Every structure is written in structure tokens, then in C-alpha cells.
PDB file as gemmi writes it, atoms N, CA and C in Angstrom:
CRYST1    1.000    1.000    1.000  90.00  90.00  90.00 P 1                      
ATOM      1  N   MET A   1      21.470 -31.902 -28.321  1.00  0.00           N  
ATOM      2  CA  MET A   1      20.287 -32.303 -27.582  1.00  0.00           C  
ATOM      3  C   MET A   1      20.668 -33.145 -26.369  1.00  0.00           C  
ATOM      4  N   ALA A   2      21.641 -34.043 -26.558  1.00  0.00           N  
ATOM      5  CA  ALA A   2      22.085 -34.889 -25.449  1.00  0.00           C  
ATOM      6  C   ALA A   2      22.694 -34.035 -24.343  1.00  0.00           C  
ATOM      7  N   ASN A   3      23.429 -32.967 -24.732  1.00  0.00           N  
ATOM      8  CA  ASN A   3      24.022 -32.080 -23.731  1.00  0.00           C  
ATOM      9  C   ASN A   3      22.949 -31.360 -22.928  1.00  0.00           C  
ATOM     10  N   LEU A   4      21.880 -30.919 -23.611  1.00  0.00           N  
ATOM     11  CA  LEU A   4      20.780 -30.239 -22.930  1.00  0.00           C  
ATOM     12  C   LEU A   4      20.100 -31.174 -21.939  1.00  0.00           C  
ATOM     13  N   MET A   5      19.879 -32.423 -22.331  1.00  0.00           N  
ATOM     14  CA  MET A   5      19.266 -33.398 -21.427  1.00  0.00           C  
ATOM     15  C   MET A   5      20.171 -33.670 -20.236  1.00  0.00           C  
ATOM     16  N   CYS A   6      21.460 -33.721 -20.475  1.00  0.00           N  
ATOM     17  CA  CYS A   6      22.420 -33.964 -19.394  1.00  0.00           C  
ATOM     18  C   CYS A   6      22.400 -32.792 -18.403  1.00  0.00           C  
ATOM     19  N   VAL A   7      22.377 -31.569 -18.911  1.00  0.00           N  
ATOM     20  CA  VAL A   7      22.327 -30.381 -18.065  1.00  0.00           C  
ATOM     21  C   VAL A   7      21.031 -30.373 -17.245  1.00  0.00           C  
ATOM     22  N   CYS A   8      19.916 -30.700 -17.891  1.00  0.00           N  
ATOM     23  CA  CYS A   8      18.626 -30.748 -17.179  1.00  0.00           C  
ATOM     24  C   CYS A   8      18.652 -31.792 -16.078  1.00  0.00           C  
ATOM     25  N   PHE A   9      19.231 -32.950 -16.356  1.00  0.00           N  
ATOM     26  CA  PHE A   9      19.323 -34.004 -15.347  1.00  0.00           C  
ATOM     27  C   PHE A   9      20.172 -33.552 -14.161  1.00  0.00           C  
ATOM     28  N   VAL A  10      21.298 -32.912 -14.433  1.00  0.00           N  
ATOM     29  CA  VAL A  10      22.174 -32.431 -13.358  1.00  0.00           C  
ATOM     30  C   VAL A  10      21.442 -31.382 -12.516  1.00  0.00           C  
ATOM     31  N   LEU A  11      20.762 -30.440 -13.166  1.00  0.00           N  
ATOM     32  CA  LEU A  11      20.024 -29.415 -12.422  1.00  0.00           C  
ATOM     33  C   LEU A  11      18.918 -30.027 -11.565  1.00  0.00           C  
ATOM     34  N   LEU A  12      18.194 -30.972 -12.114  1.00  0.00           N  
ATOM     35  CA  LEU A  12      17.140 -31.646 -11.365  1.00  0.00           C  
ATOM     36  C   LEU A  12      17.726 -32.394 -10.172  1.00  0.00           C  
ATOM     37  N   SER A  13      18.850 -33.049 -10.362  1.00  0.00           N  
ATOM     38  CA  SER A  13      19.512 -33.771  -9.274  1.00  0.00           C  
ATOM     39  C   SER A  13      19.928 -32.825  -8.162  1.00  0.00           C  
ATOM     40  N   ILE A  14      20.454 -31.676  -8.526  1.00  0.00           N  
ATOM     41  CA  ILE A  14      20.868 -30.676  -7.536  1.00  0.00           C  
ATOM     42  C   ILE A  14      19.654 -30.172  -6.767  1.00  0.00           C  
ATOM     43  N   ILE A  15      18.569 -29.887  -7.458  1.00  0.00           N  
ATOM     44  CA  ILE A  15      17.358 -29.398  -6.805  1.00  0.00           C  
ATOM     45  C   ILE A  15      16.833 -30.432  -5.812  1.00  0.00           C  
ATOM     46  N   VAL A  16      16.811 -31.696  -6.191  1.00  0.00           N  
ATOM     47  CA  VAL A  16      16.321 -32.751  -5.304  1.00  0.00           C  
ATOM     48  C   VAL A  16      17.209 -32.863  -4.075  1.00  0.00           C  
ATOM     49  N   VAL A  17      18.522 -32.840  -4.261  1.00  0.00           N  
ATOM     50  CA  VAL A  17      19.448 -32.955  -3.137  1.00  0.00           C  
ATOM     51  C   VAL A  17      19.307 -31.750  -2.214  1.00  0.00           C  
ATOM     52  N   VAL A  18      19.259 -30.546  -2.764  1.00  0.00           N  
ATOM     53  CA  VAL A  18      19.132 -29.339  -1.950  1.00  0.00           C  
ATOM     54  C   VAL A  18      17.804 -29.348  -1.206  1.00  0.00           C  
ATOM     55  N   SER A  19      16.717 -29.734  -1.862  1.00  0.00           N  
ATOM     56  CA  SER A  19      15.410 -29.796  -1.213  1.00  0.00           C  
ATOM     57  C   SER A  19      15.425 -30.784  -0.067  1.00  0.00           C  
ATOM     58  N   GLY A  20      16.009 -31.947  -0.274  1.00  0.00           N  
ATOM     59  CA  GLY A  20      16.091 -32.954   0.772  1.00  0.00           C  
ATOM     60  C   GLY A  20      16.906 -32.465   1.944  1.00  0.00           C  
ATOM     61  N   ASP A  21      18.013 -31.798   1.676  1.00  0.00           N  
ATOM     62  CA  ASP A  21      18.858 -31.268   2.738  1.00  0.00           C  
ATOM     63  C   ASP A  21      18.131 -30.188   3.523  1.00  0.00           C  
ATOM     64  N   ALA A  22      17.379 -29.325   2.841  1.00  0.00           N  
ATOM     65  CA  ALA A  22      16.647 -28.255   3.522  1.00  0.00           C  
ATOM     66  C   ALA A  22      15.606 -28.853   4.450  1.00  0.00           C  
ATOM     67  N   CYS A  23      14.914 -29.868   3.993  1.00  0.00           N  
ATOM     68  CA  CYS A  23      13.900 -30.513   4.823  1.00  0.00           C  
ATOM     69  C   CYS A  23      14.557 -31.198   6.024  1.00  0.00           C  
ATOM     70  N   GLU A  24      15.678 -31.829   5.823  1.00  0.00           N  
ATOM     71  CA  GLU A  24      16.368 -32.498   6.929  1.00  0.00           C  
ATOM     72  C   GLU A  24      16.829 -31.468   7.958  1.00  0.00           C  
ATOM     73  N   GLY A  25      17.296 -30.320   7.495  1.00  0.00           N  
ATOM     74  CA  GLY A  25      17.682 -29.260   8.425  1.00  0.00           C  
ATOM     75  C   GLY A  25      16.483 -28.777   9.233  1.00  0.00           C  
ATOM     76  N   ASP A  26      15.343 -28.604   8.553  1.00  0.00           N  
ATOM     77  CA  ASP A  26      14.116 -28.212   9.258  1.00  0.00           C  
ATOM     78  C   ASP A  26      13.730 -29.264  10.282  1.00  0.00           C  
ATOM     79  N   ARG A  27      13.855 -30.536   9.912  1.00  0.00           N  
ATOM     80  CA  ARG A  27      13.506 -31.634  10.808  1.00  0.00           C  
ATOM     81  C   ARG A  27      14.387 -31.608  12.059  1.00  0.00           C  
ATOM     82  N   GLN A  28      15.680 -31.428  11.869  1.00  0.00           N  
ATOM     83  CA  GLN A  28      16.607 -31.377  12.998  1.00  0.00           C  
ATOM     84  C   GLN A  28      16.321 -30.168  13.884  1.00  0.00           C  
ATOM     85  N   ASP A  29      16.063 -29.008  13.265  1.00  0.00           N  
ATOM     86  CA  ASP A  29      15.729 -27.806  14.038  1.00  0.00           C  
ATOM     87  C   ASP A  29      14.444 -28.007  14.827  1.00  0.00           C  
ATOM     88  N   MET A  30      13.448 -28.640  14.197  1.00  0.00           N  
ATOM     89  CA  MET A  30      12.162 -28.874  14.849  1.00  0.00           C  
ATOM     90  C   MET A  30      12.340 -29.777  16.070  1.00  0.00           C  
ATOM     91  N   VAL A  31      13.117 -30.838  15.915  1.00  0.00           N  
ATOM     92  CA  VAL A  31      13.360 -31.753  17.039  1.00  0.00           C  
ATOM     93  C   VAL A  31      14.091 -31.017  18.156  1.00  0.00           C  
ATOM     94  N   ARG A  32      15.121 -30.269  17.803  1.00  0.00           N  
ATOM     95  CA  ARG A  32      15.944 -29.584  18.799  1.00  0.00           C  
ATOM     96  C   ARG A  32      15.169 -28.498  19.539  1.00  0.00           C  
ATOM     97  N   GLU A  33      14.453 -27.654  18.802  1.00  0.00           N  
ATOM     98  CA  GLU A  33      13.820 -26.484  19.420  1.00  0.00           C  
ATOM     99  C   GLU A  33      12.383 -26.718  19.886  1.00  0.00           C  
ATOM    100  N   CYS A  34      11.678 -27.657  19.265  1.00  0.00           N  
ATOM    101  CA  CYS A  34      10.249 -27.831  19.555  1.00  0.00           C  
ATOM    102  C   CYS A  34       9.892 -29.186  20.144  1.00  0.00           C  
ATOM    103  N   GLY A  35      10.841 -30.106  20.152  1.00  0.00           N  
ATOM    104  CA  GLY A  35      10.542 -31.465  20.592  1.00  0.00           C  
ATOM    105  C   GLY A  35       9.859 -31.545  21.939  1.00  0.00           C  
ATOM    106  N   GLN A  36      10.341 -30.798  22.897  1.00  0.00           N  
ATOM    107  CA  GLN A  36       9.779 -30.885  24.244  1.00  0.00           C  
ATOM    108  C   GLN A  36       8.337 -30.404  24.315  1.00  0.00           C  
ATOM    109  N   TYR A  37       7.898 -29.622  23.352  1.00  0.00           N  
ATOM    110  CA  TYR A  37       6.540 -29.080  23.349  1.00  0.00           C  
ATOM    111  C   TYR A  37       5.561 -29.939  22.557  1.00  0.00           C  
ATOM    112  N   GLN A  38       6.067 -30.917  21.802  1.00  0.00           N  
ATOM    113  CA  GLN A  38       5.234 -31.651  20.859  1.00  0.00           C  
ATOM    114  C   GLN A  38       5.185 -33.151  21.114  1.00  0.00           C  
ATOM    115  N   LYS A  39       5.868 -33.611  22.137  1.00  0.00           N  
ATOM    116  CA  LYS A  39       5.885 -35.047  22.425  1.00  0.00           C  
ATOM    117  C   LYS A  39       4.722 -35.441  23.316  1.00  0.00           C  
ATOM    118  N   TRP A  40       4.399 -36.745  23.290  1.00  0.00           N  
ATOM    119  CA  TRP A  40       3.398 -37.295  24.193  1.00  0.00           C  
ATOM    120  C   TRP A  40       3.898 -37.161  25.616  1.00  0.00           C  
ATOM    121  N   PRO A  41       3.047 -37.062  26.610  1.00  0.00           N  
ATOM    122  CA  PRO A  41       1.591 -37.176  26.597  1.00  0.00           C  
ATOM    123  C   PRO A  41       0.925 -35.902  26.069  1.00  0.00           C  
ATOM    124  N   ALA A  42      -0.350 -36.024  25.736  1.00  0.00           N  
ATOM    125  CA  ALA A  42      -1.090 -34.906  25.136  1.00  0.00           C  
ATOM    126  C   ALA A  42      -1.247 -33.723  26.083  1.00  0.00           C  
ATOM    127  N   GLU A  43      -1.221 -33.969  27.352  1.00  0.00           N  
ATOM    128  CA  GLU A  43      -1.327 -32.896  28.347  1.00  0.00           C  
ATOM    129  C   GLU A  43      -0.118 -32.973  29.268  1.00  0.00           C  
ATOM    130  N   PRO A  44       0.381 -31.876  29.744  1.00  0.00           N  
ATOM    131  CA  PRO A  44      -0.097 -30.515  29.490  1.00  0.00           C  
ATOM    132  C   PRO A  44       0.469 -29.966  28.188  1.00  0.00           C  
ATOM    133  N   LYS A  45      -0.236 -29.010  27.637  1.00  0.00           N  
ATOM    134  CA  LYS A  45       0.258 -28.286  26.466  1.00  0.00           C  
ATOM    135  C   LYS A  45       0.983 -27.047  26.974  1.00  0.00           C  
ATOM    136  N   LEU A  46       2.245 -26.938  26.624  1.00  0.00           N  
ATOM    137  CA  LEU A  46       3.072 -25.819  27.077  1.00  0.00           C  
ATOM    138  C   LEU A  46       3.288 -24.839  25.938  1.00  0.00           C  
ATOM    139  N   ASP A  47       3.289 -23.550  26.266  1.00  0.00           N  
ATOM    140  CA  ASP A  47       3.602 -22.535  25.262  1.00  0.00           C  
ATOM    141  C   ASP A  47       5.046 -22.728  24.811  1.00  0.00           C  
ATOM    142  N   PRO A  48       5.267 -22.789  23.511  1.00  0.00           N  
ATOM    143  CA  PRO A  48       6.632 -23.006  23.006  1.00  0.00           C  
ATOM    144  C   PRO A  48       7.501 -21.761  23.165  1.00  0.00           C  
ATOM    145  N   SER A  49       8.796 -21.993  23.080  1.00  0.00           N  
ATOM    146  CA  SER A  49       9.772 -20.906  23.185  1.00  0.00           C  
ATOM    147  C   SER A  49       9.790 -20.061  21.911  1.00  0.00           C  
ATOM    148  N   ASN A  50      10.426 -18.906  22.017  1.00  0.00           N  
ATOM    149  CA  ASN A  50      10.609 -18.059  20.829  1.00  0.00           C  
ATOM    150  C   ASN A  50      11.443 -18.785  19.776  1.00  0.00           C  
ATOM    151  N   ALA A  51      12.426 -19.567  20.220  1.00  0.00           N  
ATOM    152  CA  ALA A  51      13.272 -20.315  19.279  1.00  0.00           C  
ATOM    153  C   ALA A  51      12.450 -21.354  18.525  1.00  0.00           C  
ATOM    154  N   CYS A  52      11.534 -22.005  19.218  1.00  0.00           N  
ATOM    155  CA  CYS A  52      10.656 -22.986  18.559  1.00  0.00           C  
ATOM    156  C   CYS A  52       9.780 -22.277  17.527  1.00  0.00           C  
ATOM    157  N   CYS A  53       9.201 -21.153  17.905  1.00  0.00           N  
ATOM    158  CA  CYS A  53       8.345 -20.424  16.955  1.00  0.00           C  
ATOM    159  C   CYS A  53       9.140 -19.943  15.747  1.00  0.00           C  
ATOM    160  N   ALA A  54      10.381 -19.568  15.959  1.00  0.00           N  
ATOM    161  CA  ALA A  54      11.224 -19.151  14.825  1.00  0.00           C  
ATOM    162  C   ALA A  54      11.416 -20.309  13.852  1.00  0.00           C  
ATOM    163  N   VAL A  55      11.583 -21.522  14.380  1.00  0.00           N  
ATOM    164  CA  VAL A  55      11.704 -22.707  13.528  1.00  0.00           C  
ATOM    165  C   VAL A  55      10.406 -22.921  12.759  1.00  0.00           C  
ATOM    166  N   TRP A  56       9.260 -22.817  13.448  1.00  0.00           N  
ATOM    167  CA  TRP A  56       7.962 -22.995  12.787  1.00  0.00           C  
ATOM    168  C   TRP A  56       7.775 -21.990  11.660  1.00  0.00           C  
ATOM    169  N   GLN A  57       8.182 -20.758  11.871  1.00  0.00           N  
ATOM    170  CA  GLN A  57       7.978 -19.713  10.873  1.00  0.00           C  
ATOM    171  C   GLN A  57       8.766 -19.971   9.594  1.00  0.00           C  
ATOM    172  N   LYS A  58       9.929 -20.582   9.705  1.00  0.00           N  
ATOM    173  CA  LYS A  58      10.768 -20.779   8.515  1.00  0.00           C  
ATOM    174  C   LYS A  58      10.686 -22.186   7.929  1.00  0.00           C  
ATOM    175  N   ALA A  59      10.114 -23.129   8.671  1.00  0.00           N  
ATOM    176  CA  ALA A  59      10.129 -24.530   8.251  1.00  0.00           C  
ATOM    177  C   ALA A  59       9.263 -24.780   7.016  1.00  0.00           C  
ATOM    178  N   ASN A  60       9.700 -25.729   6.224  1.00  0.00           N  
ATOM    179  CA  ASN A  60       8.950 -26.189   5.055  1.00  0.00           C  
ATOM    180  C   ASN A  60       7.994 -27.278   5.557  1.00  0.00           C  
ATOM    181  N   ILE A  61       6.835 -26.856   6.023  1.00  0.00           N  
ATOM    182  CA  ILE A  61       5.886 -27.766   6.655  1.00  0.00           C  
ATOM    183  C   ILE A  61       5.405 -28.858   5.688  1.00  0.00           C  
ATOM    184  N   PRO A  62       5.062 -28.549   4.426  1.00  0.00           N  
ATOM    185  CA  PRO A  62       4.663 -29.641   3.521  1.00  0.00           C  
ATOM    186  C   PRO A  62       5.745 -30.713   3.381  1.00  0.00           C  
ATOM    187  N   CYS A  63       6.996 -30.308   3.339  1.00  0.00           N  
ATOM    188  CA  CYS A  63       8.097 -31.266   3.242  1.00  0.00           C  
ATOM    189  C   CYS A  63       8.163 -32.114   4.512  1.00  0.00           C  
ATOM    190  N   LEU A  64       8.061 -31.466   5.674  1.00  0.00           N  
ATOM    191  CA  LEU A  64       8.111 -32.206   6.931  1.00  0.00           C  
ATOM    192  C   LEU A  64       6.932 -33.169   7.051  1.00  0.00           C  
ATOM    193  N   CYS A  65       5.742 -32.707   6.708  1.00  0.00           N  
ATOM    194  CA  CYS A  65       4.551 -33.550   6.824  1.00  0.00           C  
ATOM    195  C   CYS A  65       4.604 -34.748   5.884  1.00  0.00           C  
ATOM    196  N   ALA A  66       5.234 -34.586   4.757  1.00  0.00           N  
ATOM    197  CA  ALA A  66       5.330 -35.686   3.795  1.00  0.00           C  
ATOM    198  C   ALA A  66       6.130 -36.857   4.351  1.00  0.00           C  
ATOM    199  N   SER A  67       6.978 -36.589   5.332  1.00  0.00           N  
ATOM    200  CA  SER A  67       7.816 -37.659   5.884  1.00  0.00           C  
ATOM    201  C   SER A  67       7.325 -38.165   7.243  1.00  0.00           C  
ATOM    202  N   VAL A  68       6.152 -37.719   7.685  1.00  0.00           N  
ATOM    203  CA  VAL A  68       5.606 -38.187   8.966  1.00  0.00           C  
ATOM    204  C   VAL A  68       5.045 -39.588   8.787  1.00  0.00           C  
ATOM    205  N   THR A  69       5.576 -40.510   9.577  1.00  0.00           N  
ATOM    206  CA  THR A  69       5.148 -41.906   9.538  1.00  0.00           C  
ATOM    207  C   THR A  69       4.363 -42.244  10.803  1.00  0.00           C  
ATOM    208  N   LYS A  70       3.778 -43.427  10.840  1.00  0.00           N  
ATOM    209  CA  LYS A  70       3.077 -43.897  12.043  1.00  0.00           C  
ATOM    210  C   LYS A  70       4.039 -43.929  13.236  1.00  0.00           C  
ATOM    211  N   ASP A  71       5.290 -44.307  12.987  1.00  0.00           N  
ATOM    212  CA  ASP A  71       6.291 -44.352  14.055  1.00  0.00           C  
ATOM    213  C   ASP A  71       6.534 -42.961  14.630  1.00  0.00           C  
ATOM    214  N   ILE A  72       6.622 -41.970  13.757  1.00  0.00           N  
ATOM    215  CA  ILE A  72       6.804 -40.592  14.221  1.00  0.00           C  
ATOM    216  C   ILE A  72       5.579 -40.141  15.002  1.00  0.00           C  
ATOM    217  N   GLU A  73       4.392 -40.530  14.542  1.00  0.00           N  
ATOM    218  CA  GLU A  73       3.165 -40.156  15.244  1.00  0.00           C  
ATOM    219  C   GLU A  73       3.072 -40.805  16.623  1.00  0.00           C  
ATOM    220  N   LYS A  74       3.795 -41.887  16.840  1.00  0.00           N  
ATOM    221  CA  LYS A  74       3.846 -42.503  18.170  1.00  0.00           C  
ATOM    222  C   LYS A  74       4.711 -41.682  19.125  1.00  0.00           C  
ATOM    223  N   ARG A  75       5.630 -40.905  18.575  1.00  0.00           N  
ATOM    224  CA  ARG A  75       6.523 -40.081  19.396  1.00  0.00           C  
ATOM    225  C   ARG A  75       6.045 -38.642  19.513  1.00  0.00           C  
ATOM    226  N   TRP A  76       5.404 -38.141  18.455  1.00  0.00           N  
ATOM    227  CA  TRP A  76       4.956 -36.755  18.425  1.00  0.00           C  
ATOM    228  C   TRP A  76       3.439 -36.714  18.547  1.00  0.00           C  
ATOM    229  N   CYS A  77       2.942 -35.955  19.488  1.00  0.00           N  
ATOM    230  CA  CYS A  77       1.498 -35.793  19.678  1.00  0.00           C  
ATOM    231  C   CYS A  77       1.004 -34.751  18.681  1.00  0.00           C  
ATOM    232  N   MET A  78       0.216 -35.176  17.719  1.00  0.00           N  
ATOM    233  CA  MET A  78      -0.221 -34.258  16.672  1.00  0.00           C  
ATOM    234  C   MET A  78      -1.133 -33.162  17.213  1.00  0.00           C  
ATOM    235  N   ASP A  79      -1.849 -33.417  18.299  1.00  0.00           N  
ATOM    236  CA  ASP A  79      -2.629 -32.345  18.938  1.00  0.00           C  
ATOM    237  C   ASP A  79      -1.695 -31.252  19.465  1.00  0.00           C  
ATOM    238  N   LYS A  80      -0.554 -31.679  20.023  1.00  0.00           N  
ATOM    239  CA  LYS A  80       0.429 -30.697  20.496  1.00  0.00           C  
ATOM    240  C   LYS A  80       1.101 -29.983  19.324  1.00  0.00           C  
ATOM    241  N   VAL A  81       1.331 -30.704  18.243  1.00  0.00           N  
ATOM    242  CA  VAL A  81       1.901 -30.081  17.041  1.00  0.00           C  
ATOM    243  C   VAL A  81       0.962 -28.963  16.574  1.00  0.00           C  
ATOM    244  N   ALA A  82      -0.339 -29.247  16.559  1.00  0.00           N  
ATOM    245  CA  ALA A  82      -1.327 -28.231  16.166  1.00  0.00           C  
ATOM    246  C   ALA A  82      -1.312 -27.061  17.132  1.00  0.00           C  
ATOM    247  N   TYR A  83      -1.203 -27.346  18.425  1.00  0.00           N  
ATOM    248  CA  TYR A  83      -1.163 -26.289  19.441  1.00  0.00           C  
ATOM    249  C   TYR A  83       0.045 -25.372  19.211  1.00  0.00           C  
ATOM    250  N   VAL A  84       1.203 -25.973  19.006  1.00  0.00           N  
ATOM    251  CA  VAL A  84       2.423 -25.193  18.779  1.00  0.00           C  
ATOM    252  C   VAL A  84       2.298 -24.379  17.493  1.00  0.00           C  
ATOM    253  N   ALA A  85       1.794 -24.987  16.433  1.00  0.00           N  
ATOM    254  CA  ALA A  85       1.619 -24.269  15.163  1.00  0.00           C  
ATOM    255  C   ALA A  85       0.701 -23.061  15.351  1.00  0.00           C  
ATOM    256  N   ASN A  86      -0.397 -23.241  16.067  1.00  0.00           N  
ATOM    257  CA  ASN A  86      -1.328 -22.131  16.315  1.00  0.00           C  
ATOM    258  C   ASN A  86      -0.674 -21.053  17.170  1.00  0.00           C  
ATOM    259  N   PHE A  87       0.013 -21.467  18.224  1.00  0.00           N  
ATOM    260  CA  PHE A  87       0.669 -20.510  19.113  1.00  0.00           C  
ATOM    261  C   PHE A  87       1.693 -19.676  18.343  1.00  0.00           C  
ATOM    262  N   CYS A  88       2.398 -20.329  17.437  1.00  0.00           N  
ATOM    263  CA  CYS A  88       3.456 -19.664  16.661  1.00  0.00           C  
ATOM    264  C   CYS A  88       2.913 -18.936  15.424  1.00  0.00           C  
ATOM    265  N   LYS A  89       1.596 -18.842  15.336  1.00  0.00           N  
ATOM    266  CA  LYS A  89       0.916 -18.080  14.285  1.00  0.00           C  
ATOM    267  C   LYS A  89       1.183 -18.625  12.878  1.00  0.00           C  
ATOM    268  N   LYS A  90       1.299 -19.951  12.801  1.00  0.00           N  
ATOM    269  CA  LYS A  90       1.400 -20.623  11.504  1.00  0.00           C  
ATOM    270  C   LYS A  90       0.533 -21.881  11.571  1.00  0.00           C  
ATOM    271  N   PRO A  91      -0.787 -21.673  11.757  1.00  0.00           N  
ATOM    272  CA  PRO A  91      -1.673 -22.826  11.959  1.00  0.00           C  
ATOM    273  C   PRO A  91      -1.876 -23.643  10.692  1.00  0.00           C  
ATOM    274  N   PHE A  92      -2.255 -24.881  10.912  1.00  0.00           N  
ATOM    275  CA  PHE A  92      -2.606 -25.767   9.807  1.00  0.00           C  
ATOM    276  C   PHE A  92      -4.028 -25.451   9.358  1.00  0.00           C  
ATOM    277  N   ALA A  93      -4.267 -25.513   8.081  1.00  0.00           N  
ATOM    278  CA  ALA A  93      -5.617 -25.324   7.549  1.00  0.00           C  
ATOM    279  C   ALA A  93      -6.479 -26.528   7.913  1.00  0.00           C  
ATOM    280  N   HIS A  94      -7.765 -26.284   8.099  1.00  0.00           N  
ATOM    281  CA  HIS A  94      -8.709 -27.369   8.365  1.00  0.00           C  
ATOM    282  C   HIS A  94      -8.602 -28.420   7.264  1.00  0.00           C  
ATOM    283  N   GLY A  95      -8.452 -29.666   7.664  1.00  0.00           N  
ATOM    284  CA  GLY A  95      -8.371 -30.750   6.699  1.00  0.00           C  
ATOM    285  C   GLY A  95      -6.968 -31.053   6.194  1.00  0.00           C  
ATOM    286  N   TYR A  96      -5.962 -30.271   6.620  1.00  0.00           N  
ATOM    287  CA  TYR A  96      -4.586 -30.500   6.167  1.00  0.00           C  
ATOM    288  C   TYR A  96      -4.098 -31.830   6.722  1.00  0.00           C  
ATOM    289  N   LYS A  97      -3.455 -32.629   5.870  1.00  0.00           N  
ATOM    290  CA  LYS A  97      -2.934 -33.923   6.307  1.00  0.00           C  
ATOM    291  C   LYS A  97      -1.441 -33.838   6.546  1.00  0.00           C  
ATOM    292  N   CYS A  98      -1.050 -34.400   7.682  1.00  0.00           N  
ATOM    293  CA  CYS A  98       0.360 -34.493   8.052  1.00  0.00           C  
ATOM    294  C   CYS A  98       0.554 -35.937   8.498  1.00  0.00           C  
ATOM    295  N   GLY A  99       1.217 -36.735   7.672  1.00  0.00           N  
ATOM    296  CA  GLY A  99       1.243 -38.167   7.926  1.00  0.00           C  
ATOM    297  C   GLY A  99      -0.171 -38.694   7.750  1.00  0.00           C  
ATOM    298  N   SER A 100      -0.649 -39.467   8.717  1.00  0.00           N  
ATOM    299  CA  SER A 100      -2.017 -39.980   8.642  1.00  0.00           C  
ATOM    300  C   SER A 100      -3.000 -39.087   9.407  1.00  0.00           C  
ATOM    301  N   TYR A 101      -2.477 -38.051  10.043  1.00  0.00           N  
ATOM    302  CA  TYR A 101      -3.306 -37.152  10.865  1.00  0.00           C  
ATOM    303  C   TYR A 101      -3.915 -36.052   9.994  1.00  0.00           C  
ATOM    304  N   THR A 102      -5.211 -35.813  10.178  1.00  0.00           N  
ATOM    305  CA  THR A 102      -5.894 -34.731   9.500  1.00  0.00           C  
ATOM    306  C   THR A 102      -6.245 -33.676  10.551  1.00  0.00           C  
ATOM    307  N   PHE A 103      -5.801 -32.457  10.332  1.00  0.00           N  
ATOM    308  CA  PHE A 103      -6.030 -31.406  11.317  1.00  0.00           C  
ATOM    309  C   PHE A 103      -7.482 -30.941  11.293  1.00  0.00           C  
ATOM    310  N   PRO A 104      -8.095 -30.876  12.475  1.00  0.00           N  
ATOM    311  CA  PRO A 104      -9.474 -30.392  12.566  1.00  0.00           C  
ATOM    312  C   PRO A 104      -9.496 -28.876  12.448  1.00  0.00           C  
ATOM    313  N   SER A 105     -10.694 -28.317  12.407  1.00  0.00           N  
ATOM    314  CA  SER A 105     -10.804 -26.854  12.383  1.00  0.00           C  
ATOM    315  C   SER A 105     -10.323 -26.304  13.720  1.00  0.00           C  
ATOM    316  N   LEU A 106      -9.888 -25.062  13.701  1.00  0.00           N  
ATOM    317  CA  LEU A 106      -9.396 -24.428  14.918  1.00  0.00           C  
ATOM    318  C   LEU A 106     -10.537 -24.171  15.879  1.00  0.00           C  
ATOM    319  N   ALA A 107     -10.280 -24.467  17.148  1.00  0.00           N  
ATOM    320  CA  ALA A 107     -11.277 -24.153  18.175  1.00  0.00           C  
ATOM    321  C   ALA A 107     -11.184 -22.659  18.491  1.00  0.00           C  
ATOM    322  N   LEU A 108     -12.316 -22.022  18.595  1.00  0.00           N  
ATOM    323  CA  LEU A 108     -12.306 -20.581  18.886  1.00  0.00           C  
ATOM    324  C   LEU A 108     -12.540 -20.322  20.334  1.00  0.00           C  
TER     325      LEU A 108                                                      
END                                                                             
């Protein structure tokens, strides 16, 4: 029984480390490829590059949003984040929370 618990603990530890690393990779890719499209000021909103959209398509958005702090929101314009997400065809659902920001419904 102790061996089974030890194996479960090791597997859980590996999953947590791998998940954290995957999110950090997404974060670095997002900064590198999308940063210029998502930073303040709120205007102008620029269409993101294909490379940025590729990052959006593969990124673990719930993981990234879980780590958004007030400090990050001071650097990243969440209205622009929504614009980029919509442009890249991976929009946020109405009411989705990312950090302290709640995404409004999409304007038609």
C-alpha cells in the first residue's frame, strides 16, 4: 500500500511539474508573439500576426488566465486581449474571468 501511495505521489508531482512548464511555455510564446498586439494603450487595435494566432490556438488559456494578476493587467490591455482572441477565432465566452477582468459579450 505504501508503494502504491508513493507511485501516486510521484505521478501527481510529474503532472504538476509538466502542467506548470506547459503553461510557462504558453506564457513565453504569448509574450513573444502577441505582446505587441495586447499591450496598453487600448487604441489602436492591430490585427495580430499569423504567429500570434497560432499561439492563441494552442495555448492553455485557463492556465494563463489563472496567473493573471493586477500587475499583469497594468501591462496587458484586456480589451486588446479580447480583440486578439476574437481575431484569432478563439474568443472568450461571455462572463469568462481572466485575472480580475470579466469578458463582456461579443459586439456584433
